[in-house]
C-alpha positions in Angstrom: -6.1 80.8 71.4 -9.1 80.2 73.7 -12.0 82.7 74.0 -11.0 83.9 77.4 -7.4 84.7 76.3 -8.6 86.4 73.2 -11.0 88.6 75.2 -8.3 89.5 77.7 -5.9 90.4 74.9 -8.6 92.6 73.3 -9.3 94.4 76.5 -5.5 95.0 76.9 -5.4 96.4 73.3 -8.2 98.9 74.0 -6.6 99.9 77.3 -3.4 100.5 75.4 -5.3 102.8 72.9 -6.8 104.8 75.8 -3.4 105.3 77.4 -1.8 106.3 74.1 -4.4 109.0 73.5 -4.2 110.1 77.1 -0.4 110.4 77.0 0.0 112.0 73.6 -3.3 113.7 72.7 -4.7 114.7 76.1 -7.1 117.4 74.9 -8.8 114.9 72.6 -8.7 112.2 75.3 -11.0 114.4 77.4 -13.2 115.0 74.4 -13.6 111.3 73.8 -14.7 110.8 77.4 -17.8 112.8 76.6 -18.9 110.3 74.0 -21.5 107.7 74.8 -19.9 104.5 76.1 -21.0 102.6 73.0 -18.8 104.9 70.8 -15.7 105.1 72.9 -13.9 101.9 71.9 -14.0 102.9 68.2 -13.1 106.5 68.9 -10.1 105.6 71.1 -8.9 103.0 68.5 -9.1 105.6 65.7 -7.5 108.3 67.7 -4.7 105.9 68.8 -4.0 105.2 65.2 -3.7 108.9 64.6 -1.3 109.1 67.5 0.8 106.3 66.0 1.0 107.9 62.6 1.4 111.5 63.8 4.4 110.5 66.0 6.1 108.1 63.6 8.5 110.7 62.2 9.1 112.4 65.5 10.2 109.3 67.4 12.3 107.7 64.7 16.1 108.0 65.0 16.2 108.1 61.2 13.6 109.7 58.9 13.8 106.5 56.8 12.7 104.5 59.8 9.8 106.8 60.4 8.7 106.5 56.8 9.0 102.7 57.0 6.7 102.8 60.0 4.1 104.8 58.2 4.2 102.4 55.2 3.8 99.5 57.7 0.6 101.1 59.0 -0.6 101.6 55.4 -0.1 97.9 54.8 -1.6 97.0 58.2 -4.9 98.6 57.2 -5.1 96.2 54.3 -4.4 93.3 56.6 -7.1 94.5 59.1 -9.7 94.5 56.4 -8.6 91.0 55.2 -9.1 89.8 58.8 -5.5 89.0 59.3 -4.0 89.0 62.8 -1.5 91.8 63.5 0.7 91.7 66.6 0.2 95.3 67.6 -2.3 96.5 70.3 -3.6 99.5 68.3 -4.0 97.4 65.2 -5.8 94.6 67.2 -8.2 97.1 68.7 -8.9 98.7 65.3 -9.4 95.3 63.7 -12.1 94.6 66.3 -13.8 97.9 65.4 -13.6 97.1 61.7 -15.2 93.7 62.3 -18.1 95.3 64.3 -18.7 98.4 62.3 -18.7 99.7 58.7 -15.5 101.8 58.6 -14.3 103.2 55.4 -11.0 101.7 54.3 -10.5 104.6 51.9 -10.7 107.2 54.7 -8.4 105.1 56.9 -5.8 104.7 54.2 -6.1 108.4 53.2 -5.1 109.4 56.7 -1.9 107.4 56.6 -1.1 108.3 53.0 -1.3 112.0 53.9 1.3 111.4 56.6 3.5 109.5 54.2 3.4 112.2 51.6 4.2 114.8 54.3 7.1 112.7 55.5 8.5 112.6 52.0 8.6 116.3 51.7 11.9 118.0 51.6 12.6 120.6 54.3 12.4 123.3 51.6 9.2 122.0 50.1 6.7 124.4 51.6 3.0 124.3 50.7 2.2 126.9 48.1 -1.2 127.9 49.5 -3.4 127.6 52.6 -5.5 125.3 50.5 -2.8 122.6 50.6 -2.7 122.8 54.4 -6.5 122.6 54.5 -6.4 119.4 52.4 -3.7 117.9 54.7 -5.8 118.8 57.8 -8.9 117.2 56.3 -7.0 114.1 55.3 -5.4 113.6 58.7 -7.9 115.2 61.2 -11.3 115.4 59.5 -11.1 111.8 58.5 -10.9 110.7 62.2 -14.2 112.5 62.8 -15.8 111.0 59.7 -14.8 107.6 60.8 -16.0 108.1 64.4 -19.4 109.2 63.1 -19.4 106.2 60.8 -18.5 103.8 63.6 -21.4 105.2 65.7 -23.8 104.5 62.8 -24.4 108.3 62.3 -25.3 109.2 58.8 -25.7 112.9 58.3 -24.4 115.2 55.6 -24.6 118.2 58.0 -22.5 116.3 60.6 -19.9 115.3 58.0 -19.8 118.9 56.7 -19.3 120.2 60.2 -16.6 117.5 60.8 -14.8 118.7 57.7 -14.6 122.3 58.9 -13.6 121.3 62.5 -10.9 119.0 61.2 -9.5 121.7 59.0 -9.5 124.2 61.8 -7.9 121.7 64.3 -5.3 120.6 61.8 -4.2 124.1 60.9 -4.1 125.3 64.5 -2.1 122.3 65.7 0.4 122.8 62.9 0.8 126.4 64.1 1.4 125.3 67.7 4.0 122.9 66.4 6.0 125.5 64.5 8.6 126.0 67.3 9.1 122.2 67.4 9.7 121.9 63.7 12.0 125.0 63.7 14.1 123.3 66.4 14.4 120.2 64.1 15.6 122.2 61.1 12.3 122.2 59.3 12.2 126.0 59.8 8.6 127.1 59.1 7.8 124.5 56.5 4.1 124.5 57.2 3.7 128.2 56.4 2.4 128.5 52.8 4.8 130.4 50.6 2.0 132.8 49.6 1.6 133.8 53.2 5.3 133.8 54.0 6.1 136.1 51.0 3.2 138.4 51.9 4.7 139.1 55.3 8.4 139.3 54.3 9.4 135.9 55.7 10.9 134.9 52.3 13.1 137.0 50.1 14.7 136.3 46.8 18.5 136.7 46.6 20.5 137.8 43.7 21.0 134.3 42.4 17.3 133.7 42.4 17.3 131.5 45.5 14.9 132.2 48.3 15.9 132.5 51.9 14.0 132.8 55.2 14.0 136.1 57.1 14.1 135.9 60.8 11.2 138.3 61.6 9.1 137.7 64.7 6.6 140.4 63.6 6.3 138.8 60.1 5.9 135.4 61.7 3.1 136.6 64.0 1.3 138.2 61.0 1.6 135.0 59.1 0.3 133.0 62.0 -2.6 135.5 62.3 -3.6 134.9 58.7 -3.5 131.1 59.1 -5.4 131.3 62.4 -8.0 133.4 60.7 -8.7 130.7 58.2 -9.0 128.2 61.0 -11.4 130.6 62.8 -13.6 130.8 59.6 -13.8 127.0 59.6 -15.0 126.9 63.2 -17.6 129.5 62.4 -18.9 127.6 59.4 -19.1 124.4 61.5 -21.1 126.1 64.2 -23.6 127.6 61.6 -24.4 124.0 60.8 -25.2 123.0 64.4 -29.0 123.3 64.0 -28.9 120.7 61.3 -26.6 118.3 63.1 -28.4 115.3 64.7 -28.1 115.2 68.5 -26.1 111.9 68.6 -23.4 113.5 66.4 -22.8 116.5 68.7 -20.4 114.8 71.1 -18.3 113.6 68.1 -17.8 117.2 67.1 -16.5 118.4 70.5 -12.9 118.7 69.2 -14.1 122.1 68.1 -13.6 123.1 71.8 -9.8 122.5 71.9 -9.5 124.2 68.6 -11.3 127.3 70.0 -9.2 127.1 73.1 -6.0 127.1 71.1 -7.2 129.9 68.9 -8.1 132.0 72.0 -4.6 131.2 73.4 -3.0 132.4 70.3 -4.9 135.6 70.4 -3.8 136.2 74.0 -0.1 136.0 73.0 -0.7 138.1 69.9 -0.1 135.1 67.7 3.5 134.6 68.8 3.9 130.8 68.6 7.1 131.1 70.6 5.4 132.6 73.6 6.0 130.1 76.5 2.5 130.5 77.8 1.3 128.4 74.9 3.1 125.4 76.3 1.4 125.6 79.7 -1.6 123.7 80.9 -3.9 122.4 78.1 -3.3 124.3 74.9 -2.3 127.4 76.9 -5.0 127.4 79.6 -5.2 125.8 83.1 -6.3 122.2 83.0 -9.3 122.9 85.4 -10.5 125.7 83.1 -10.2 123.4 80.1 -12.2 120.7 81.8 -14.9 123.1 82.8 -15.1 124.6 79.3 -15.4 121.1 77.7 -18.0 119.9 80.2 -20.0 123.1 79.9 -20.1 122.8 76.1 -21.0 119.2 76.2 -23.7 119.7 78.8 -25.2 122.5 76.6 -25.2 120.1 73.6 -22.9 122.4 71.7 -19.5 122.0 70.0 
């Protein structure tokens, strides 16, 4: 393959990543546009990988096919670090980033492994505690922020610490937003920890010792409130670190904005995840308002 053809293929691969993120992760797509041009390629390649793994089970006609796809990505990461060619645009873009930067293979693989473990869960296997969800959110969302910081050559304990909290908040809130989708696909409310579900009467034990779900909109709203409160605490902790975060890391942490928008939208609908207003616009607010909020936060060098 000549140099011109290789360069053209790589441009096409990065363009594919941008389109993937724009189509399936629009609120983060707008966040990435606020990054310095030197950081965008890596950020879009990483976020496109997240799109691929997050959607693997949803688009598969059979859960086994979705799981196979996730395992394929796990193996593809090994091949990328071995400098082997992979005929997939997202993998090609990510391979280029790996060759040019010092990305952590451990973090990349951890993000896919977390998806694989989640895909293997039975419908009835609910997380026991909010701590389990926080770990899942960190492994799937915070890792993308860690890797983006790393790709940008940003080494800061404060930035990593803030990224951890923002990722946990974002992961929990997006799981809450997806509850109606999972309920429609017979996963009921499998992302609500049993401790919280029991507390609000969503689970009751029957005479035979088996547990069953109780259809209680009030109980569900209360459970969502508890989980959203944990996400809110993470956002507050992340923002308390802002004074210690280096300036070049601030744009990477802008995903705190869509997390706050979603949290505010949940408040407006009294934490009823089935309220149709949550599906409108961008995370429940008009697109123009979301754009302005993101731009204003970025301009003020906040997150």
